[in-house]
C-alpha positions as CSV (number, residue, x, y, z in Angstrom):
1,M,-83.9,92.5,-17.5
2,T,-82.8,94.8,-20.3
3,S,-85.2,96.5,-22.7
4,D,-85.4,95.5,-26.4
5,I,-85.4,98.7,-28.5
6,H,-85.4,98.5,-32.3
7,P,-82.7,100.6,-33.9
8,S,-85.2,102.6,-35.9
9,A,-87.1,103.8,-32.8
10,V,-86.5,107.4,-31.7
11,I,-86.3,107.9,-28.0
12,E,-85.6,111.5,-27.0
13,D,-83.3,112.4,-24.1
14,G,-85.1,112.4,-20.8
15,A,-87.5,109.6,-21.6
16,Q,-87.6,106.9,-18.8
17,I,-87.8,103.3,-20.1
18,G,-88.5,100.6,-17.6
19,E,-86.9,97.2,-17.4
20,G,-88.1,94.6,-20.0
21,C,-89.8,97.1,-22.3
22,R,-90.1,96.2,-26.0
23,I,-90.1,99.1,-28.4
24,G,-90.7,98.2,-32.0
25,P,-89.6,99.8,-35.3
26,F,-90.3,103.5,-36.0
27,C,-91.8,104.3,-32.6
28,H,-91.2,107.8,-31.3
29,I,-91.0,108.5,-27.6
30,G,-90.9,112.0,-26.2
31,P,-88.5,113.4,-23.6
32,E,-91.2,113.5,-20.8
33,V,-92.5,110.0,-21.2
34,T,-92.2,107.3,-18.6
35,L,-92.7,103.7,-19.5
36,A,-93.1,101.3,-16.6
37,P,-91.5,97.8,-16.8
38,R,-92.5,95.5,-19.6
39,V,-94.5,98.0,-21.7
40,V,-94.7,96.9,-25.3
41,L,-94.9,99.4,-28.2
42,K,-95.4,97.2,-31.3
43,S,-94.3,99.6,-34.1
44,H,-95.1,103.1,-35.4
45,V,-96.4,104.2,-32.0
46,V,-96.1,107.8,-30.9
47,V,-95.9,108.5,-27.1
48,T,-95.4,112.2,-26.3
49,G,-96.2,114.9,-23.8
50,T,-95.9,114.3,-20.1
51,T,-97.2,110.8,-20.2
52,T,-96.9,107.7,-18.0
53,I,-97.8,104.2,-19.1
54,G,-98.2,101.5,-16.5
55,E,-96.5,98.1,-16.5
56,D,-97.4,95.3,-18.9
57,T,-99.4,97.6,-21.1
58,E,-99.3,96.8,-24.8
59,V,-99.8,99.5,-27.5
60,F,-100.4,98.5,-31.1
61,P,-99.3,100.2,-34.3
62,F,-100.1,103.8,-35.2
63,A,-101.6,104.7,-31.8
64,V,-100.8,108.3,-30.7
65,I,-100.6,108.7,-27.0
66,G,-100.3,111.9,-25.0
67,E,-100.7,114.5,-27.7
68,V,-102.1,117.9,-27.0
69,P,-105.9,118.3,-26.5
70,Q,-108.2,119.0,-29.3
71,D,-109.5,122.0,-27.5
72,L,-109.2,125.5,-28.9
73,K,-108.8,126.9,-25.3
74,F,-105.6,125.0,-24.9
75,K,-102.6,127.4,-24.9
76,G,-99.7,125.0,-24.3
77,E,-100.0,124.8,-20.6
78,K,-98.3,121.9,-18.8
79,T,-100.7,119.0,-18.5
80,R,-100.4,115.2,-18.5
81,L,-101.8,111.8,-19.3
82,E,-101.6,108.9,-16.9
83,I,-102.3,105.3,-18.1
84,G,-102.5,102.4,-15.7
85,A,-101.2,98.8,-15.9
86,R,-102.0,95.9,-18.2
87,N,-104.0,97.9,-20.8
88,R,-104.3,96.8,-24.4
89,I,-104.4,99.8,-26.7
90,R,-105.1,98.8,-30.2
91,E,-104.3,100.3,-33.6
92,H,-105.0,104.0,-34.3
93,V,-106.2,104.8,-30.7
94,T,-105.7,108.4,-29.6
95,M,-105.5,109.5,-26.0
96,N,-104.9,113.2,-25.3
97,A,-103.4,115.0,-22.3
98,G,-105.5,117.2,-20.0
99,T,-106.2,120.9,-20.0
100,E,-105.7,123.5,-17.3
101,G,-109.4,124.1,-17.1
102,G,-110.2,120.4,-16.6
103,G,-107.8,119.7,-13.9
104,G,-104.7,119.1,-16.0
105,V,-104.7,115.4,-16.3
106,T,-106.4,112.6,-18.3
107,R,-106.4,109.3,-16.5
108,V,-106.9,105.8,-17.7
109,G,-107.1,102.9,-15.1
110,D,-105.9,99.3,-15.2
111,D,-106.8,96.3,-17.3
112,G,-108.7,98.2,-20.1
113,L,-109.2,97.2,-23.7
114,F,-109.3,100.1,-26.2
115,M,-110.1,98.7,-29.6
116,A,-109.0,100.1,-32.9
117,G,-109.7,103.7,-33.6
118,C,-111.0,104.8,-30.2
119,H,-110.5,108.3,-28.8
120,V,-110.1,109.4,-25.2
121,A,-110.2,113.2,-25.0
122,H,-108.7,115.7,-22.6
123,D,-109.5,115.4,-18.9
124,A,-111.4,112.2,-19.2
125,Q,-111.3,109.9,-16.2
126,V,-111.5,106.3,-17.1
127,G,-111.7,103.5,-14.5
128,D,-110.5,99.9,-14.4
129,R,-111.5,97.1,-16.8
130,V,-113.2,99.5,-19.2
131,I,-113.8,98.4,-22.8
132,L,-114.1,100.8,-25.6
133,V,-115.1,99.0,-28.8
134,N,-113.9,100.0,-32.3
135,N,-114.2,103.7,-33.3
136,C,-116.0,105.0,-30.2
137,A,-115.1,108.4,-28.8
138,L,-115.1,109.9,-25.3
139,A,-115.3,113.7,-25.4
140,G,-113.6,116.0,-22.9
141,H,-114.2,115.7,-19.1
142,C,-116.1,112.4,-19.3
143,V,-116.0,110.1,-16.3
144,L,-116.3,106.3,-16.8
145,E,-116.3,104.2,-13.7
146,D,-115.0,100.7,-13.5
147,D,-116.3,97.9,-15.7
148,V,-118.0,100.1,-18.3
149,I,-118.4,98.9,-21.9
150,V,-119.0,101.4,-24.7
151,G,-120.1,99.8,-28.0
152,G,-118.6,100.4,-31.4
153,L,-119.2,103.7,-33.3
154,S,-120.7,105.3,-30.2
155,G,-120.0,108.8,-28.8
156,V,-120.1,110.1,-25.3
157,H,-120.8,113.9,-24.9
158,Q,-118.4,116.1,-22.8
159,W,-118.9,116.1,-19.1
160,V,-121.1,112.9,-19.2
161,R,-120.6,110.3,-16.3
162,I,-121.2,106.6,-16.9
163,G,-121.6,104.6,-13.8
164,R,-119.9,101.4,-12.8
165,G,-120.8,98.3,-14.8
166,A,-123.0,100.1,-17.3
167,I,-123.1,99.1,-21.0
168,I,-123.6,101.3,-24.0
169,G,-124.9,99.7,-27.2
170,A,-123.3,100.2,-30.6
171,V,-124.0,103.3,-32.6
172,T,-125.3,105.3,-29.7
173,M,-124.9,108.9,-28.8
174,V,-124.8,109.4,-25.0
175,T,-125.6,113.0,-24.0
176,N,-126.7,112.5,-20.3
177,D,-125.4,110.6,-17.3
178,V,-125.9,106.9,-17.1
179,I,-126.7,105.2,-13.8
180,P,-124.4,102.4,-12.6
181,Y,-125.3,99.0,-14.1
182,G,-127.5,100.6,-16.7
183,L,-128.2,99.4,-20.2
184,V,-128.3,102.2,-22.9
185,Q,-129.1,101.7,-26.5
186,A,-130.8,103.4,-29.5
187,P,-129.2,106.2,-31.6
188,R,-130.0,109.0,-29.2
189,G,-129.3,106.9,-26.0
190,K,-132.2,105.4,-24.2
191,L,-131.9,103.8,-20.7
192,D,-133.5,100.5,-21.5
193,G,-132.9,98.5,-18.3
194,L,-130.0,97.0,-16.4
195,N,-126.8,95.3,-17.7
196,L,-128.0,91.9,-16.3
197,V,-125.7,89.9,-18.5
198,G,-122.7,91.8,-17.1
199,L,-123.9,91.4,-13.5
200,K,-124.4,87.6,-13.9
201,R,-121.0,87.2,-15.6
202,K,-119.4,89.0,-12.6
203,G,-121.1,86.6,-10.2
204,V,-123.3,89.2,-8.5
205,A,-125.6,87.5,-5.9
206,R,-129.2,86.8,-7.0
207,S,-130.4,88.9,-4.0
208,D,-128.5,91.9,-5.2
209,I,-129.8,91.5,-8.8
210,T,-133.3,91.3,-7.4
211,A,-132.7,94.5,-5.4
212,L,-131.3,96.2,-8.5
213,R,-134.4,95.2,-10.5
214,A,-136.7,96.6,-7.8
215,A,-134.6,99.8,-7.6
216,F,-134.8,100.3,-11.4
217,Q,-138.6,99.9,-11.3
218,M,-138.8,102.5,-8.5
219,L,-136.6,104.9,-10.4
220,A,-138.7,104.3,-13.5
221,Q,-142.2,104.5,-12.0
222,G,-142.0,105.9,-8.5
223,E,-143.7,109.1,-7.5
224,G,-141.9,112.5,-7.5
225,A,-138.8,113.7,-9.3
226,F,-136.0,111.4,-10.3
227,Q,-133.7,112.8,-7.6
228,D,-136.5,112.4,-4.9
229,R,-137.0,108.7,-6.0
230,A,-133.3,108.1,-5.5
231,K,-133.3,109.6,-2.1
232,R,-136.2,107.4,-1.0
233,L,-134.4,104.4,-2.5
234,G,-131.3,105.3,-0.5
235,A,-133.3,105.4,2.7
236,E,-134.8,101.9,2.1
237,T,-132.1,99.8,0.5
238,E,-129.7,97.4,2.1
239,S,-127.9,96.5,-1.1
240,D,-124.4,97.9,-1.7
241,Y,-125.1,97.8,-5.4
242,V,-128.2,99.9,-5.1
243,R,-126.4,102.2,-2.7
244,H,-123.9,102.8,-5.4
245,I,-126.6,103.9,-7.8
246,V,-128.1,106.2,-5.2
247,D,-124.7,107.8,-4.4
248,F,-124.0,108.2,-8.2
249,I,-127.4,110.0,-8.8
250,L,-127.0,112.3,-5.8
251,G,-123.4,113.1,-6.7
252,E,-122.2,116.3,-8.4
253,T,-122.8,116.4,-12.2
254,D,-122.9,118.9,-15.1
255,R,-125.5,116.8,-17.0
256,S,-129.0,115.5,-16.4
257,F,-129.7,111.7,-16.3
258,L,-130.9,109.3,-18.8
259,T,-134.1,108.1,-17.1
260,P,-136.0,104.9,-17.6
261,G,-139.1,104.7,-19.6
């Protein structure tokens, strides 16, 4: 299957274009870019730097993918951006390459939806099936696990981790880590409960949801420090979902946690 490349597109020597790609008018593809099969660049898309885009990903007009980090410490070192398969990257989205100090690579998983105007900064690690709603921004070094949703006009502070299945409400500033399956809202980011709607939509068993509710109550109201409550919870639980929360809390982090209550 041959690729369909508009005559006005600029593809620099060295770029690797997979079979069945469609590259629309006025796109610009740099010499160290690799497009997997069936990638679609609608029009006026810039893909630059050492950037790979996975198969069946669709990029909409005026997105800029793989540009250098917005970090004053960046001195032109060789870094990269890796984007997985089947993502939808909407208009005016920006995704930056990594920095040497952050590991050198920004990663985006599979099956994500990045709505208009979103920003993914240097060294961010974004999982599968993540949704970033219009005009939200991830700062450098953030980690978003699978199935996270970040609401429109929200910001995530550098080094923050957001656990699997968590949801961030619109117009929220997140400055601390968010436990898996957490529900965060309010302008300064308050942990308000669990993402029960998301859990039910995913078909999580009622027994696991019950265990998650009990775990949240223990984390919110149990005795001792937050980390101590998590350790006790880990010793008592038989739920894989609760175990993931415990492992997340006890993992390495540069931030404190948003706590219930």
